[in-house]
N, C-alpha and C positions, 0 to 999 in steps of 0.2 A: 314277273320279277322286273322286266323293263319298265312296265308302268309305274311300279312302286319307286323305282329309281328316278324316273322323269318327274314324279309328283314330288319327290324329295328335293330334286334340284330346283323345281319351280318354286317351292316354298322357301328355299334358301335365298333364291334370287328376289322374291317378294320381300323377305325380311331385309335383305341388303338394300333394296330400293327404299323401303320405309326408313331405314337408318340414315340413308343419304338425304332423303326429303327433310328428316328431322334436323339433320346437321345443317341443311341449308336454312331451315326456318330459324334456328338458334343463330346462325351467322348473320342472316338478314336483320334479326332483331338486336343482337348484341355486337355486331362486327366492329363498329366504331369504337366501343368500349374496349374490346379485345385488343385492337391495334393500339389504342392509346395506352393501355396498361403495358403491353409489350414494349412500346417505345420508351415509357417512363423507366421500365425495368432496365432496358439497355442503356439508357443515359445514366441511371444511378450506378450500375455496375462499371460502365466506362469511366464515370466520374470518380469512382472509388479507387480504381486502378491508377487513374491519372494523378490523383491526389498522392497516393502512395509513392508513385514513381517520380513525379515531377516537383512535388512540394515537400512532402514529408521527408523523403530521403535526403534531398539537399539541405533541408533544415536541420536535420540531425548532424550532418557533416559540419554545417556552419556553426551550430551550438558547440560542438566539440572544440573547434578552432578558437571560438570565442572564450571558452572557459579555461583556456590553458593558463593565461596570465593571472586569473583570479586564484587558481589553484596554486600557482607559484607564490603569490602573495601570502596566501594561507599557510603554506609550509614555512614561510619566513616569519610567521607570526605578526604580519602587517595587517591587522584585523580590519582597519578602516578601508584600506585600499582593496582588500579582498572583497569587502561587502559592497563598496561603492564605486570601484573602478578608479583609474588614474587620469581620466579625461580622454584617454585614447581607447583603452581597453575597458570593457564593462566589468562590473563586479557581479557578486552572486545574486544581488537583488534584481538587477535588470535582466540577467540570464534567466533566472526563474520566471520572470514575467514574459519576457520576450519569446522564450523557447518552452513555454509550458506545453505539456503533451509529448516532449521528447524525453529520453532517459537523462540527458544532461540537464535539462531544466528541472527535472524531478530531483536529481542529485544536488543541484544548486540550492534547492529548498533545505536540504539536510545540512549543507555547509553554512548557509545563512543562519540557520537555527543555532548551530554551535558558535558562530561568531557572536551572535547576540547574547548567548550565555557568558561568553568571555567578557562582553562589555557590560554584564549585568543588567541587560535589558530583556527580562525574561518574558514579559508579555509578547514582545516581538518574536523571541525564540519560540514560544508555543505556536504563534501563528504560522510560522514557516515549518516547523517540525511536524505539525499536524497535516501539512500539504504533501508531506514526503511519505512514500510507501515503496517497498521493495520485496522481491522474492528471496533476497538474501536474508536468511533467518538471523544470521549473526548481526548484520548491520541493523535490521529492523529492531532486533533486541536493544541495540545500543540507542536507537532513536527513542524507544519506549523509556529506557532508563533516564535519557536526557530530558524527556518530558516530565518525568517524575521529579527530577532535580529543579527544573524550571517552575513547575507548579508549587513545589515545596518553598522555593524562595519568594514565590508570590503570596504565600501565606494560605495557599488553597490546599489544605492537608488531605482532604478526601480525594481530590483529583490526583494528587501526587501518589497516594497509596494505590489507587487504581492502576497507575501506570507502572508502578514498581511491581505490582503483582503481574501485570501483563508481561513485563520484561523477564520476570522470573519463570514464567511458564512458557514463553515463546520458543525458546531454544535451549532446552535443558541439557543438551550435549555439552554446551559450554558451561562447565561447572563453576568456573571462576565468576563469569558474568552473572550466572543465575544465583549463585549464593550471595553475591554482592547485592543484587536487586532485593532478594529476600530479607537480607540484614537491614537494608535501608528502610524497607516497608515495616519491619518489625519494630525498628528503633523509632520510627515516625509514629507508629501506632502507640508505643509505650510512652514516649516523652512529650509528643506534641498533641496527639488526639486523645491521649488518656483512655485508649481502648484496650483495656487490659486483655480481654478474651482474644481480640484480633492479634495482639502482640504474641501472646502465648502459642497461638496456632501457627504463626509465621516462624517463630523461633523453633517450635518442634519440627516443622517442616524442614527448616534449614538443617537442624541436627540429624534428621532421619536420611534426607537426601544427599547431603554434602558433608558428612562427618569429618573428611580429611582436609577440607578447605579451612583457612584461617577463620573465617566466620562461622563455620561449623564447630570449630574447637571453642569459640567464645560463647556459643549459644547457651551453654550450661550456666555461665556467669549471669547472663541477662534473665534467664528463667528463674534462677535463684532469687534475684531481685524481685520478681513477680510472685514469689512464694511457691515455685514449682522445683521439685528436687527429684533426683534419681530417674530421669527420662532415659529410657533405652533407645 
């Protein structure tokens, strides 16, 4: 019994020595690369946390501070000042460019898009609204609806229809906004694109999903114009 135990221990020691020797060989062959990799990893992780703490954090705070006056001008309907600033305080254009990557810079794209729609400069409105994105479904739905309006005013009916449909389906809990988007899409398909089938489908969807909204009540009238009656 003792011999068996001694043999087992000796075998385990031999295996351990082999493993150590193999580890030494691997280290001698790749040690420099391993150290280099670990060093790069440490620098990258440290750089990321330094950026988050010392650069991105203060930049977010600065962006919020800089946007205060532009938002005030926007509420006053002083569109040019809101967009371009007053010489002391930046407008939404500069905020969007300077603070891109921050929530405030992202929101500045949204405000700038609305301002350009008010100025009837829809090509620029599209440029800024397409740069905007948010997890707030209601606000994103509004941005899609505005993109539909801007493309429609540019005479780009197909693009406008796509964004009206995006708006309609993005946040269906908001029945008023969703029904409005469906109606605009259907009306565009009927009267601008002359796409009868698309218009009928959208009016039917409007009537089915949102029968108690104003647009839902009016859907029958427009369906009748297209030769469709008695839609349940």
